[in-house]
N, C-alpha and C positions, 0 to 999 in steps of 0.2 A: 735520481735523488740518492744521496749517500745515507748509510745507516745512521750517522750522527745527525744528519738533517732530519731523517725520519723520526728519530727519538725526540729531537727538539720540537718537531711539529706535533707529535703526540702529547708532549708535555704542555705545549701551548694550548692544544685543544682541551686538555684536562683542566688547565687553569681557566680557560674561557667558560667551560661548562660549570666549573665551581663558582665562578663569578656570577654566572646567570642564576645558578641555584641560590646563591646568597641574596641576589636582588629579589628573587621571588619570595624568599623567606622573610626578608626585611619589610615586605609590604604589611602595613598595619591591619590588624584584624578589628572587627567591630568591638569585641570585648576589650581590646587594648585601648581603643579610642574612647570607649565609655569610661574605662578606668582612669584615663588621663583627664577626661572631661573636656577635651578640645579636639576638634577635627580641623585639619589644614585643607583648605579648598582654594584652588588656583583659578584665576581668570586671565584673559589675554588683553584686557582693556579695550574690548571691542563692543561699541554701542550698536545695537541694544541687547547683545547676547550676554555679556558679562564684563563688568568694569567697576572701577573704584572711583568715586567722584572726588572733587577737591577737598571735601570734608572727611575723606577716609571711609565713606560708607559704600559698601558693595551693593551694586544695583544691576538690573538687567533680568532677562527672562530666566537665565540659569540661576543666578544667586537668589532671586526672590523665591523661586520654587525650592531651591536647596535649603533656604532658611526654614521653610515649613517642614521639610523632610527631616532635617536635623533636630528640630524641636520635637517632632513626633517620635524620633528614635531615642529621646532622652539625653541627648548630648548638649551640654551646657554652653559651650563656647565654640565660635568659629574663628580660626586664624586665616585671614584672607591673604593670598599670595598673588602678586601680579608678575607676569612674565610674558615674553614674546610668544606668539602662537606656536612657532616652530619648536619652542622649548617645553611645551606642555607634556608631550609623551615622554621625552627624555627625563623630565622632572619627576613624573610618576615612577618611571623605572629606577630612578636614583633615590626614591623615597624622600623627595623634597616636599611632597604634599601627598595627601591621601585620596584626593578626589578633584576632578576638573569640572567646573560649572561654566563652560564657555560655549555650550550648544555646538560642540564639535561634530561635524558631519560623520555619520557612521559609514565607514568604507571598509571593504574587505582587507586592504593592505594595513589599515590601522587595527582592525580586529585581530590581526596576526601578532600584534605587539602589546595590546592592552585589552581590557574588557569594558563593555558598555552596559549602561542601563537600557531599558526600553526607551523608545523615542519620547522626548519631552516637547519637541517642536518640529515643524517642517517649514521650509522656505525656498523661494526661487532665486534666480540670479539677476544681476543688474550691472550697469556700467556707470562710472563717474567720468564725465567728460568736461572739457573747458566750457565756460559760459557761451551759449549760442551754438554749441556743438558744431564748430566750423568745418570739421571734416566729415560731418554727416554719418557718424558711427551709431549703429543701432543693434549690433549683434556681435557675439564672439567670433562668428564665422568671418566677419569683415577683415579680421587680422590674418586669416588664411588666404583670403582672396586678394588683398592689397599688400604687397611686400613693403610698401613705404610706411605702413602704420605700425606703431609700437604700442604694446599694452603692458601695463604694470600689474604684477601679481604679488601677493604677500608670501614670503618664505614659509613653506609648510602647508599652504592652503591648497584645497583640492581643485581650485581653478587651473592650476598647472596641468593636472591630468586632463581636464576638459579641453584646454587649449591644444595639448598634444594630440588628443583623440580627434580634434577637428583639423589637424594638419597645420597648425600655426608654427612657422619656423622658429627655432631657438633664438635666432637673431632678432626676432620681433618681440621677444619677451624681456621685460625689465623687472628684476626682482627687488622688492623693497622689504625692509625688516619688519615693519608694522603698519597698521592702518593710519597711524599718526603721520606717516610720510606721504600718504596718498595725495593729499590736497596740493602740497608743494610740487610733487612729482608731475602732476597733471597740469597745474596752473603755469608752471615754468616751461612746459614743453618737453621735459625729459621723456615723457610718454604721452601718447595721444588719448589714453583712457586708462582707467583702473578697473579691473574686473573683480567683482565681489558679489556677495549676495545682495538682493534688492534692498533689504533693510540696512545693510552696512552702507551702501551707496547713498541711500536717502539720508541717513544720519550724517554722513560726511558732507553732503551738499548743504545741509542746514548749518554746518559749523563754519564754513569758509566761503569767502567771496571768490569769484573767478571760476567757479565750478558749478556743475549741475548734474542731475541724473539724466541719462540718455532717454529721450522720449521714444515712444513707439518701439520699445525694446522687444526683440524677437528672442524667445527662449531658445537656448541651445538644444539641438537634437543630436544625440549620440547613440549609434547603433539602433536607430529607429525609435528611441525613447526620449521624450521630453525630460530635460534635467530638472530634478527637484531633490533637495537634500533633507535629511532627517537628522536632527541633532539630539544628543543624549549626554548624560553624565558619564564620566570616564574614570576608570580605576586601574591600578596595577594588577597584573595577572594573579597575584596571590591574595587579592582582596575580594574573593567571591562572596564571602558572608556579608560584607559591607554592601556590595552591589545588590545582592539578593534582598537585603533589608530595605535598601533604597527603592528597589523595584516594587516591593509590596506597598510601601507608603505612596509612591508615585501613582500606582494603578488606582488607588482609592481617591487621591487628590484630583486626578484627571476627570473624575466623574462630577466634580463640583464647579459651580459658577466662579468660585474664587480663583481656581486655576486658570480658567479661560480668561478671566479679567486681567490676570497678570500678563498673559501673552498679548492680548489686544491693547492693553495699556502701553505696551512698548512698540506698537505699530504692526504687530502681526495681524493678518487678515483673518476673517472667519474661515476662509479656505485653508489657511495655514493651520489654524486650530483644529479643524476637522481632519485635515490631512495627516496630522501627527500620529493618528491611530490607524492609518491605512497600510502601514508596513510594520513588521516586527524586526527586532534587532537580528534575529536568526536569519531572516530573509535578506536583510541588508548586508550582513557579513558574508553570506553565501553568494551574493550577486556577482555575476561575471562582468 
């Protein structure tokens, strides 16, 4: 490497560091949000976790709990932002919104980029398949064992890591932009199934003809552990005061029947409700 190249590299590194510092500083503080009277909250239009209905109303386990939290924090207005799931973390980092209410799974690689509240929910996995399940698919492992099967996954979703851990070849994976593409992807045969959480798969099956949820689904087991996800609210790294305030209200709200009713009202099981408190964010972020 020449001296000129070294200098250019150092300058580039300095600019990168400065840009990262600027991003962290630009994250809205709780006081700034209260002063403006508005908090910007993003969802990925994924039923039942967080979505905006045709009337423009934000619904789902994340938004409904977020509404209560925001009210308790004395913030008057919520500006709802819809974006693709894969754009949620970049959007926080770019200060396009202050908080994500999409029940995004708490994973170590995500904890390295953003900060999470304590878990608001827990949920298991599932598969959306063509009506009648003609290829008899019942598990994520089926795609590792049968090279002729293709499975669709949403860009940015943690099902990708699950498939990789199970040894599913890249050639067997079909990436789609959003859940909205799942029904057509499966019903037209572009993929033999769509891997998502059980709640997402059930919600999609109720929306379109020609698809159904895979029955007798076998939960994936990775490194000897049955897979279960824990979802929480997400913030940019510079928003610790906002995150801490949300945690305080969330902890109190989770002790009420109203909180449990929100989750069960969107199809979460009692096991999901109980399971949300079985792990802490610190444990999930540190998991290997």
